[in-house]
C-alpha positions in Angstrom: 153.4 64.2 84.2 150.3 62.5 85.4 147.7 61.7 82.8 150.0 62.1 79.8 150.4 58.9 77.8 152.8 59.4 74.9 153.2 55.8 74.1 152.7 53.9 70.9 153.5 50.3 70.0 157.1 51.2 69.1 157.6 54.2 71.4 157.3 54.2 75.2 155.8 57.1 77.1 159.2 57.8 78.7 160.7 58.9 75.4 158.5 62.0 75.2 158.6 62.6 78.9 162.3 62.9 78.9 162.1 65.8 76.4 159.3 67.8 78.0 159.5 69.9 81.2 157.3 69.1 84.2 153.9 70.5 83.5 152.5 73.4 85.4 148.8 73.8 84.4 148.1 77.1 82.9 151.6 78.4 82.9 152.5 80.4 79.7 154.7 78.2 77.5 157.5 80.8 77.4 158.1 80.2 81.1 159.4 76.7 80.3 162.5 78.4 78.8 163.6 75.8 76.2 167.3 75.7 75.7 168.6 75.6 72.1 169.6 72.0 72.6 166.2 70.9 73.9 164.5 72.9 71.1 166.5 71.0 68.4 165.9 67.7 70.1 162.1 68.2 70.1 162.2 69.4 66.5 164.0 66.3 65.4 161.6 64.0 67.1 158.6 65.9 65.8 159.7 65.5 62.2 159.2 61.7 62.7 156.2 61.8 65.0 154.1 64.2 63.0 154.6 62.2 59.8 153.0 59.0 61.3 149.3 58.9 61.9 149.5 56.8 65.0 152.0 59.2 66.7 150.7 62.5 65.6 148.3 63.4 68.4 150.6 62.0 71.0 153.1 64.6 70.0 150.6 67.5 70.5 152.1 68.8 73.8 155.6 68.8 72.4 154.4 70.4 69.2 152.8 73.4 71.0 155.9 73.9 73.2 158.2 73.7 70.2 156.0 75.9 67.9 155.6 78.6 70.5 159.3 78.8 70.9 159.8 78.7 67.1 157.7 81.9 66.9 159.8 83.5 69.6 163.1 82.6 67.8 162.1 83.0 64.1 158.9 84.9 63.5 159.5 88.4 62.3 155.9 89.5 61.6 153.5 89.2 58.7 150.9 86.5 58.1 151.0 83.5 60.3 150.7 80.3 58.3 150.6 76.5 59.1 152.6 76.0 56.0 155.6 77.8 57.4 155.7 75.5 60.4 155.1 72.4 58.3 158.0 73.4 56.0 160.4 73.6 59.0 159.3 70.2 60.2 159.1 68.6 56.7 155.4 67.7 57.3 152.5 68.6 55.0 149.2 68.4 56.9 145.7 69.8 56.3 144.9 72.9 58.3 142.2 71.0 60.2 144.8 68.5 61.5 147.2 71.3 62.6 144.3 72.8 64.5 143.4 69.5 66.2 147.0 68.9 67.2 147.3 72.4 68.6 144.0 72.1 70.5 145.2 68.9 72.1 148.5 70.4 73.0 147.0 73.5 74.6 144.6 71.3 76.5 147.5 69.3 78.0 149.4 72.5 79.1 146.2 74.1 80.4 146.3 77.0 77.9 143.0 78.7 77.2 141.9 79.3 73.7 142.4 82.7 72.1 139.1 83.7 70.6 138.4 86.8 68.5 134.8 87.2 67.8 133.7 83.7 66.9 137.1 82.6 65.6 139.7 80.6 67.6 143.1 82.1 66.8 145.5 79.1 67.2 148.5 80.4 65.4 148.3 83.8 67.1 148.0 82.0 70.5 151.1 79.9 69.7 153.0 83.1 68.8 152.0 84.8 72.0 152.7 81.8 74.1 156.3 82.1 72.9 156.8 85.3 74.8 158.7 88.3 73.5 159.6 87.8 69.8 163.3 88.0 69.9 163.5 87.4 66.2 162.2 90.9 65.7 165.3 92.2 67.7 167.7 90.0 65.7 166.2 91.2 62.4 167.0 94.8 63.3 163.5 96.0 63.9 163.4 99.2 65.9 160.0 98.8 67.6 161.1 96.4 70.4 163.7 99.0 71.7 161.4 102.0 71.3 158.5 100.3 73.0 160.3 98.8 75.9 162.5 101.8 76.6 159.3 103.8 76.9 157.5 101.3 79.2 160.6 100.9 81.4 161.0 104.7 81.5 157.4 105.2 82.5 157.5 102.6 85.2 160.7 104.2 86.6 158.8 107.5 86.7 155.7 106.1 88.3 154.9 106.5 91.9 154.1 102.8 92.0 156.1 99.9 90.7 154.3 96.6 90.3 153.0 94.3 87.6 149.5 96.0 87.4 151.1 99.4 86.7 153.5 97.8 84.2 150.6 96.2 82.4 148.7 99.5 82.3 151.8 101.3 80.8 152.2 98.6 78.1 148.6 98.7 77.2 148.6 102.5 77.0 151.6 102.4 74.7 150.1 99.6 72.6 150.1 101.8 69.5 153.9 101.6 69.5 153.6 97.8 68.8 153.0 96.3 65.4 149.3 95.3 65.0 150.1 91.6 65.2 151.3 92.0 68.7 148.6 94.3 70.2 146.9 92.0 72.6 146.4 91.6 76.4 148.8 88.6 76.3 151.6 90.7 74.8 150.9 93.5 77.2 151.2 91.0 80.0 154.5 89.6 78.6 156.0 93.0 78.1 154.6 94.2 81.5 156.3 91.3 83.2 159.6 92.1 81.5 159.3 95.8 82.2 158.7 95.2 85.9 161.6 92.8 86.1 164.0 95.3 84.5 163.0 98.0 87.1 163.4 95.4 89.9 166.9 94.5 88.7 167.9 98.1 88.6 166.7 98.6 92.1 168.5 95.5 93.3 171.8 96.7 91.7 171.4 100.2 93.2 170.8 98.6 96.7 173.8 96.3 96.5 176.3 98.5 94.6 175.7 102.2 94.5 176.1 103.9 91.1 179.8 104.1 90.2 179.7 104.9 86.5 179.6 101.3 85.3 176.5 99.9 83.4 173.8 98.2 85.4 174.5 94.9 83.6 178.1 95.0 84.8 177.1 95.7 88.4 174.5 93.0 88.3 177.1 90.5 87.0 179.3 91.4 90.0 176.4 90.7 92.3 175.3 87.5 90.6 176.7 86.2 87.3 173.5 84.3 86.7 171.2 87.4 87.1 169.8 86.9 83.5 168.2 83.7 84.7 165.8 85.9 86.7 164.3 87.3 83.5 160.8 85.9 82.9 161.7 84.5 79.5 164.8 83.4 77.6 166.3 86.4 75.8 169.5 85.5 74.1 171.6 86.8 71.3 170.7 90.3 70.2 167.8 90.3 72.7 170.4 90.0 75.5 172.0 93.2 74.3 168.6 94.9 74.4 168.2 94.0 78.1 171.5 95.8 78.7 170.1 98.9 76.9 166.8 98.7 78.8 168.6 98.7 82.1 170.0 102.1 81.3 166.5 103.6 80.3 165.8 107.1 81.5 162.7 108.0 83.5 159.7 109.1 81.5 156.5 110.6 82.8 153.0 110.2 81.5 150.6 113.1 82.4 147.3 111.2 82.1 144.1 111.6 83.9 144.9 109.0 86.5 148.6 108.4 86.5 149.6 105.4 88.6 146.1 104.2 89.1 145.8 100.4 89.4 143.8 98.5 86.8 141.9 95.3 86.7 144.3 93.1 84.8 142.5 90.3 83.0 145.8 88.6 82.2 146.9 88.3 85.8 146.7 84.5 85.5 149.9 84.8 83.4 151.8 85.8 86.5 150.4 82.9 88.6 
């Protein structure tokens, strides 16, 4: 982790480095796939680091990684507030300081700012960096299933199957998403997941022809760790959603240019 000095007088650089994954500049934060254990370890350490002036900014990379995953695990929609994050960590900071910490953390990971008009949307960027919001699935919200079943179905019915087409399908169905999640970043996240589901189905059909068993069962027979191929960590209720998506039916969109490739501005998310 060249160029990253987390040290203070009482804390060596190695203590943070041991908790953080190896940095890949520009990679979306959800790709680092924090385990529940690592998430809790970082949270515990942040509680102390963010409460001490001399350690606060040194914890910025860890904060962004943790906060993005917190949104994935816990955020169910509604207004995004620094206060909610501070309450979890037991830290009360001015909004200006939260913004500075987040900017430093994003700079470390190579994450570009999310700008709407003249406003930099730091909380929204943290939420989107977390990947697909599994908390919405756990809460019983119906939109994740409706949206993703449609996108997977349309990709299955398309004459092309690649990320660009998956992105186009997600963007076209954006009205099925809550307003909070309508963004190119979320279309890229869902497009990546949609494309992987279709790929996994094709892999299962190639290795073990349809025999009446669910796709998830056949995939587990081929490779018990097949879920590790998913582009983000989807555990708990979200894991069951993946099983459902694998059984999606083909759907067809009769648009003006079905299957036409698009210029995907979020292609860097796939790099």
